[in-house]
C-alpha positions as CSV (number, residue, x, y, z in Angstrom):
1,M,-21.2,-55.1,6.2
2,T,-23.7,-55.7,3.6
3,I,-27.4,-56.9,4.9
4,R,-28.5,-60.0,2.8
5,L,-32.0,-61.5,3.3
6,S,-30.7,-65.0,4.7
7,D,-29.8,-62.1,7.7
8,V,-32.7,-60.7,8.6
9,I,-35.6,-63.4,7.5
10,K,-36.0,-66.5,9.7
11,S,-36.4,-68.6,7.4
12,P,-37.7,-69.5,3.6
13,D,-40.0,-71.4,4.3
14,V,-42.2,-69.4,6.6
15,E,-42.4,-66.6,4.0
16,D,-45.4,-67.7,1.2
17,P,-43.8,-66.4,-2.4
18,V,-45.3,-62.3,-3.1
19,N,-43.8,-62.0,0.5
20,L,-40.4,-64.0,-0.6
21,H,-39.8,-62.3,-3.5
22,V,-40.9,-58.7,-3.8
23,H,-42.0,-57.6,-0.3
24,R,-37.8,-58.5,1.5
25,P,-36.3,-57.2,-0.2
26,L,-37.8,-53.4,-1.4
27,Q,-38.3,-53.8,2.5
28,L,-33.9,-54.9,3.3
29,L,-34.2,-51.6,0.9
30,L,-35.4,-49.5,3.6
31,A,-33.9,-51.6,6.9
32,R,-30.3,-51.1,5.5
33,P,-30.0,-48.0,5.7
34,L,-32.6,-47.1,9.0
35,V,-30.4,-49.8,10.5
36,K,-28.3,-47.2,10.8
37,T,-30.0,-44.4,12.7
38,S,-31.2,-44.2,15.6
39,I,-35.3,-44.9,14.7
40,T,-36.6,-47.6,16.4
41,P,-38.9,-50.3,15.5
42,N,-40.9,-49.4,17.1
43,Q,-41.1,-45.6,15.5
44,V,-41.8,-47.6,12.2
45,T,-44.6,-49.8,13.3
46,F,-45.6,-46.9,14.1
47,L,-44.8,-45.3,11.0
48,S,-47.1,-48.8,9.1
49,L,-50.1,-47.7,11.3
50,C,-50.6,-44.4,9.9
51,A,-49.9,-45.9,6.8
52,G,-52.8,-48.7,7.3
53,L,-55.2,-46.3,8.8
54,G,-54.6,-43.5,6.3
55,A,-55.2,-46.0,3.3
56,A,-59.1,-47.1,5.6
57,A,-60.1,-43.4,4.8
58,C,-59.0,-43.7,1.8
59,I,-61.2,-46.6,0.9
60,A,-64.5,-45.2,3.5
61,W,-63.8,-42.0,1.3
62,G,-64.5,-44.1,-2.2
63,S,-63.6,-41.5,-4.8
64,L,-61.0,-43.1,-7.5
65,Y,-58.1,-41.3,-6.9
66,V,-58.5,-41.1,-3.7
67,R,-59.3,-45.0,-3.4
68,L,-55.4,-45.1,-5.1
69,A,-54.7,-43.3,-2.7
70,G,-55.4,-46.0,-0.5
71,A,-54.3,-49.0,-1.9
72,L,-50.5,-47.4,-2.4
73,L,-50.7,-46.6,1.6
74,L,-51.7,-50.1,2.3
75,F,-48.6,-51.7,0.3
76,A,-46.7,-49.0,1.7
77,S,-48.0,-50.4,5.7
78,A,-47.7,-54.1,4.7
79,I,-43.7,-52.8,3.5
80,L,-43.0,-51.3,6.5
81,D,-44.4,-53.8,8.9
82,G,-41.6,-55.7,7.8
83,V,-39.2,-53.6,8.9
84,D,-38.9,-53.8,12.3
85,G,-38.3,-57.3,12.9
86,M,-35.8,-56.8,10.8
87,I,-34.1,-53.3,12.6
88,A,-34.7,-55.5,15.8
89,R,-33.1,-58.5,14.2
90,L,-30.0,-56.9,13.0
91,K,-30.1,-54.2,16.1
92,K,-30.6,-57.0,18.0
93,T,-33.2,-54.9,20.4
94,S,-36.0,-58.2,19.1
95,S,-38.9,-58.2,22.8
96,E,-42.0,-59.6,23.6
97,T,-43.2,-55.5,23.8
98,G,-42.8,-55.1,21.0
99,H,-44.4,-58.7,18.9
100,A,-47.7,-57.2,20.9
101,I,-46.8,-53.6,19.5
102,D,-46.0,-54.9,16.2
103,G,-49.1,-57.5,16.0
104,A,-51.5,-54.6,17.9
105,S,-50.5,-52.5,15.1
106,D,-51.2,-55.7,12.3
107,Y,-54.6,-56.6,13.3
108,A,-55.6,-52.5,14.0
109,V,-55.6,-52.2,10.7
110,N,-56.6,-54.9,9.9
111,I,-60.1,-54.2,11.5
112,T,-60.0,-50.3,10.4
113,T,-59.8,-51.6,6.3
114,T,-61.8,-53.6,6.6
115,L,-64.4,-51.8,8.3
116,A,-64.0,-48.9,5.7
117,A,-64.1,-51.9,3.0
118,I,-68.1,-52.9,4.2
119,Y,-69.3,-49.2,4.3
120,H,-67.3,-48.6,0.5
121,L,-68.7,-52.1,-0.3
122,G,-72.7,-51.2,1.4
123,Q,-72.9,-47.7,-0.1
124,T,-71.6,-48.7,-3.4
125,S,-74.2,-51.9,-4.0
126,G,-76.8,-50.5,-1.8
127,R,-76.8,-54.0,-0.1
128,P,-75.5,-53.1,3.5
129,L,-76.2,-56.4,5.2
130,L,-74.4,-59.0,3.0
131,A,-71.2,-56.4,3.1
132,A,-71.7,-56.1,6.9
133,A,-72.3,-60.3,7.0
134,L,-68.9,-60.8,3.6
135,G,-66.8,-58.3,6.3
136,L,-67.2,-59.8,9.4
137,G,-67.4,-63.5,8.1
138,A,-63.8,-62.5,6.0
139,H,-62.1,-61.5,9.3
140,L,-63.2,-64.4,11.3
141,A,-61.5,-66.4,8.5
142,W,-58.8,-63.5,8.5
143,A,-58.4,-63.8,12.2
144,H,-58.0,-68.2,12.7
145,H,-56.3,-68.3,9.7
146,L,-53.8,-66.1,11.4
147,M,-53.5,-67.9,14.4
148,L,-53.8,-71.2,12.8
149,Y,-50.5,-69.5,10.9
150,D,-48.5,-68.0,13.8
151,F,-48.1,-71.1,15.8
152,H,-47.4,-73.5,12.9
153,C,-44.4,-70.8,11.8
154,A,-43.6,-70.4,15.8
155,L,-43.2,-74.4,16.4
156,Y,-41.5,-74.6,13.2
157,L,-39.1,-71.9,13.3
158,R,-38.6,-73.8,16.7
159,F,-37.0,-76.4,15.9
160,Y,-36.0,-75.1,12.8
161,S,-33.4,-72.7,15.4
162,G,-32.8,-75.0,17.7
163,G,-34.5,-73.5,21.0
164,K,-33.2,-70.2,19.7
165,H,-36.9,-69.0,18.8
166,Q,-39.3,-68.3,21.4
167,G,-41.5,-65.7,19.9
168,G,-45.4,-66.6,20.9
169,D,-44.9,-68.3,23.9
170,R,-48.2,-68.1,26.3
171,E,-45.9,-68.1,29.0
172,R,-42.8,-66.4,28.2
173,A,-45.3,-63.2,27.3
174,Q,-46.6,-63.7,30.3
175,K,-44.1,-63.7,32.8
176,T,-43.2,-59.9,30.0
177,L,-46.6,-59.2,31.7
178,E,-46.0,-59.6,35.1
179,N,-42.4,-57.5,34.6
180,V,-44.5,-54.8,33.1
181,R,-47.3,-54.6,35.9
182,Q,-43.9,-54.4,38.6
183,G,-42.8,-51.2,36.5
184,G,-43.9,-50.9,32.5
185,S,-46.6,-47.9,31.8
186,L,-50.4,-47.8,31.4
187,F,-50.0,-48.5,27.6
188,Q,-47.4,-51.4,28.2
189,R,-50.0,-53.4,30.5
190,V,-52.6,-52.3,28.4
191,L,-51.5,-54.8,25.3
192,M,-49.4,-56.3,27.3
193,T,-52.2,-58.5,28.7
194,V,-54.3,-58.3,25.2
195,F,-51.4,-59.8,23.2
196,V,-51.6,-62.8,25.9
197,W,-55.0,-62.9,26.2
198,Q,-54.4,-63.5,22.3
199,L,-51.8,-66.1,22.3
200,G,-55.1,-68.3,25.3
201,N,-57.3,-67.8,22.4
202,R,-54.7,-69.6,19.7
203,Q,-54.8,-71.9,22.5
204,S,-57.6,-72.8,22.9
205,L,-58.0,-73.0,18.4
206,L,-54.8,-75.0,18.5
207,A,-55.6,-77.9,21.4
208,K,-58.9,-78.5,19.1
209,V,-57.8,-78.5,16.2
210,S,-54.0,-79.5,16.3
211,P,-54.5,-81.4,20.0
212,L,-50.8,-82.6,18.9
213,G,-49.0,-79.8,17.7
214,V,-49.8,-78.2,21.2
215,R,-48.2,-81.3,22.8
216,L,-45.5,-81.2,19.9
217,S,-44.2,-77.9,21.6
218,E,-43.3,-78.6,24.2
219,R,-41.6,-80.4,23.8
220,P,-37.2,-80.1,23.8
221,A,-36.2,-78.6,20.8
222,D,-32.9,-80.9,20.6
223,D,-30.8,-81.6,17.1
224,A,-32.2,-84.4,16.0
225,F,-35.7,-83.9,16.3
226,G,-35.3,-81.1,15.4
227,K,-33.2,-82.3,11.7
228,T,-36.7,-84.2,11.1
229,Y,-40.0,-82.5,12.2
230,V,-38.3,-79.7,9.6
231,A,-37.3,-82.0,7.1
232,T,-40.4,-83.2,7.1
233,H,-42.6,-79.9,7.5
234,R,-41.5,-77.3,4.8
235,A,-43.7,-79.0,2.7
236,P,-47.0,-77.9,4.5
237,M,-45.0,-75.0,7.1
238,R,-45.0,-73.5,3.3
239,L,-48.1,-74.1,2.6
240,W,-49.3,-72.1,5.9
241,A,-47.4,-69.6,4.4
242,L,-50.7,-68.2,2.2
243,C,-52.9,-67.4,5.1
244,G,-50.2,-65.1,7.1
245,N,-50.8,-61.5,7.1
246,A,-48.9,-60.3,3.7
247,P,-51.4,-62.9,1.7
248,H,-54.6,-60.6,3.1
249,M,-52.6,-57.0,2.4
250,D,-51.5,-58.4,-1.4
251,L,-55.4,-59.5,-1.9
252,M,-56.8,-56.5,-0.4
253,V,-54.4,-53.5,-2.4
254,L,-56.0,-55.0,-5.4
255,A,-59.0,-55.4,-4.4
256,I,-58.8,-51.6,-3.6
257,V,-57.7,-50.9,-6.4
258,L,-59.9,-53.0,-8.9
259,D,-62.9,-51.7,-6.3
260,R,-64.0,-56.0,-5.9
261,F,-64.0,-55.6,-1.8
262,E,-66.8,-58.4,-2.7
263,V,-65.0,-60.7,-4.3
264,Y,-61.6,-60.7,-1.6
265,F,-64.2,-61.6,1.1
266,V,-65.6,-64.3,-0.9
267,L,-62.1,-65.9,-1.5
268,R,-60.9,-64.4,2.3
269,I,-63.5,-66.9,3.8
270,V,-64.3,-69.5,1.0
271,V,-60.4,-70.5,-0.8
272,F,-58.0,-69.7,1.7
273,T,-59.8,-71.5,4.0
274,L,-60.0,-74.6,1.8
275,I,-55.9,-74.1,2.7
276,A,-55.8,-73.8,5.9
277,L,-58.8,-77.3,5.4
278,F,-56.2,-79.0,4.3
279,A,-52.8,-78.1,5.4
280,T,-54.7,-78.9,8.6
281,V,-55.1,-82.3,7.6
282,W,-51.3,-82.4,6.0
283,E,-50.6,-81.0,9.3
284,R,-52.2,-83.8,10.5
285,R,-51.4,-86.6,9.0
286,V,-47.3,-85.1,9.2
287,L,-47.4,-85.3,12.8
288,A,-49.1,-88.3,13.0
289,S,-46.0,-90.2,10.2
290,H,-42.8,-89.5,13.1
291,A,-45.7,-91.7,15.5
292,E,-48.1,-92.4,17.8
293,P,-48.2,-89.8,20.7
294,G,-46.6,-91.3,23.8
295,E,-43.4,-91.5,21.1
296,V,-43.2,-88.8,19.7
297,L,-43.8,-87.1,22.8
298,S,-41.2,-89.1,24.4
């Protein structure tokens, strides 16, 4: 059986253009042979993590050729980061624990590469405090943008799939945590505890930014409303896709190659925050256009 891209991505609407047309085809090339082996999604996630940590070490080292090797490693990490999910979907082994492991890996790669970039920029510019301020601002912006994207992506896919997609649901993750506490390893318990905590942070942020969206996420995903939601939210969802992790990884790769981490940090803080603000306003207007909040949720 031929495995097509449509078999392994949830919806093209939640993918940014580079991810859809560059990352995903490359990931599919790797997933096709790997799905026939005993390699697990978590093992691929571990490889992605190792490549990302290697990239951080290369950035901190700083010399040109080592830095270029770091760019290749970070791009490899970004590609592998999508292969694990493809294998999980093809083998039907997706789980909350796997989702948590993938998220923790992404976070670790972001933290370490950002710290390495701060160190490198501080060393080369002679202004370590400014480098630290820019790096911290970029990281905080990334974290908030990603939480917003993840929520709207999960909500969109929930209605798109007729309720089959349940990713990022805090109550479901809490139940998984309770089960893991009874029979899981220490690693699983710690991982799921952090995952539930992250989902709680996201829920708190969304309660302030998109209260109607939070209420809408509790609505049953019936077919009629699902079609209406997808049709009206497709355009803003494509804008939200620019706030996902893939654009961040691609820009970081370019920053490594060009040795312009200060430009990357400013882009992340200013440009992507403007994108997130515009998407938030657009999303709220689309939600309000359905009906009054009480009618939307009836």
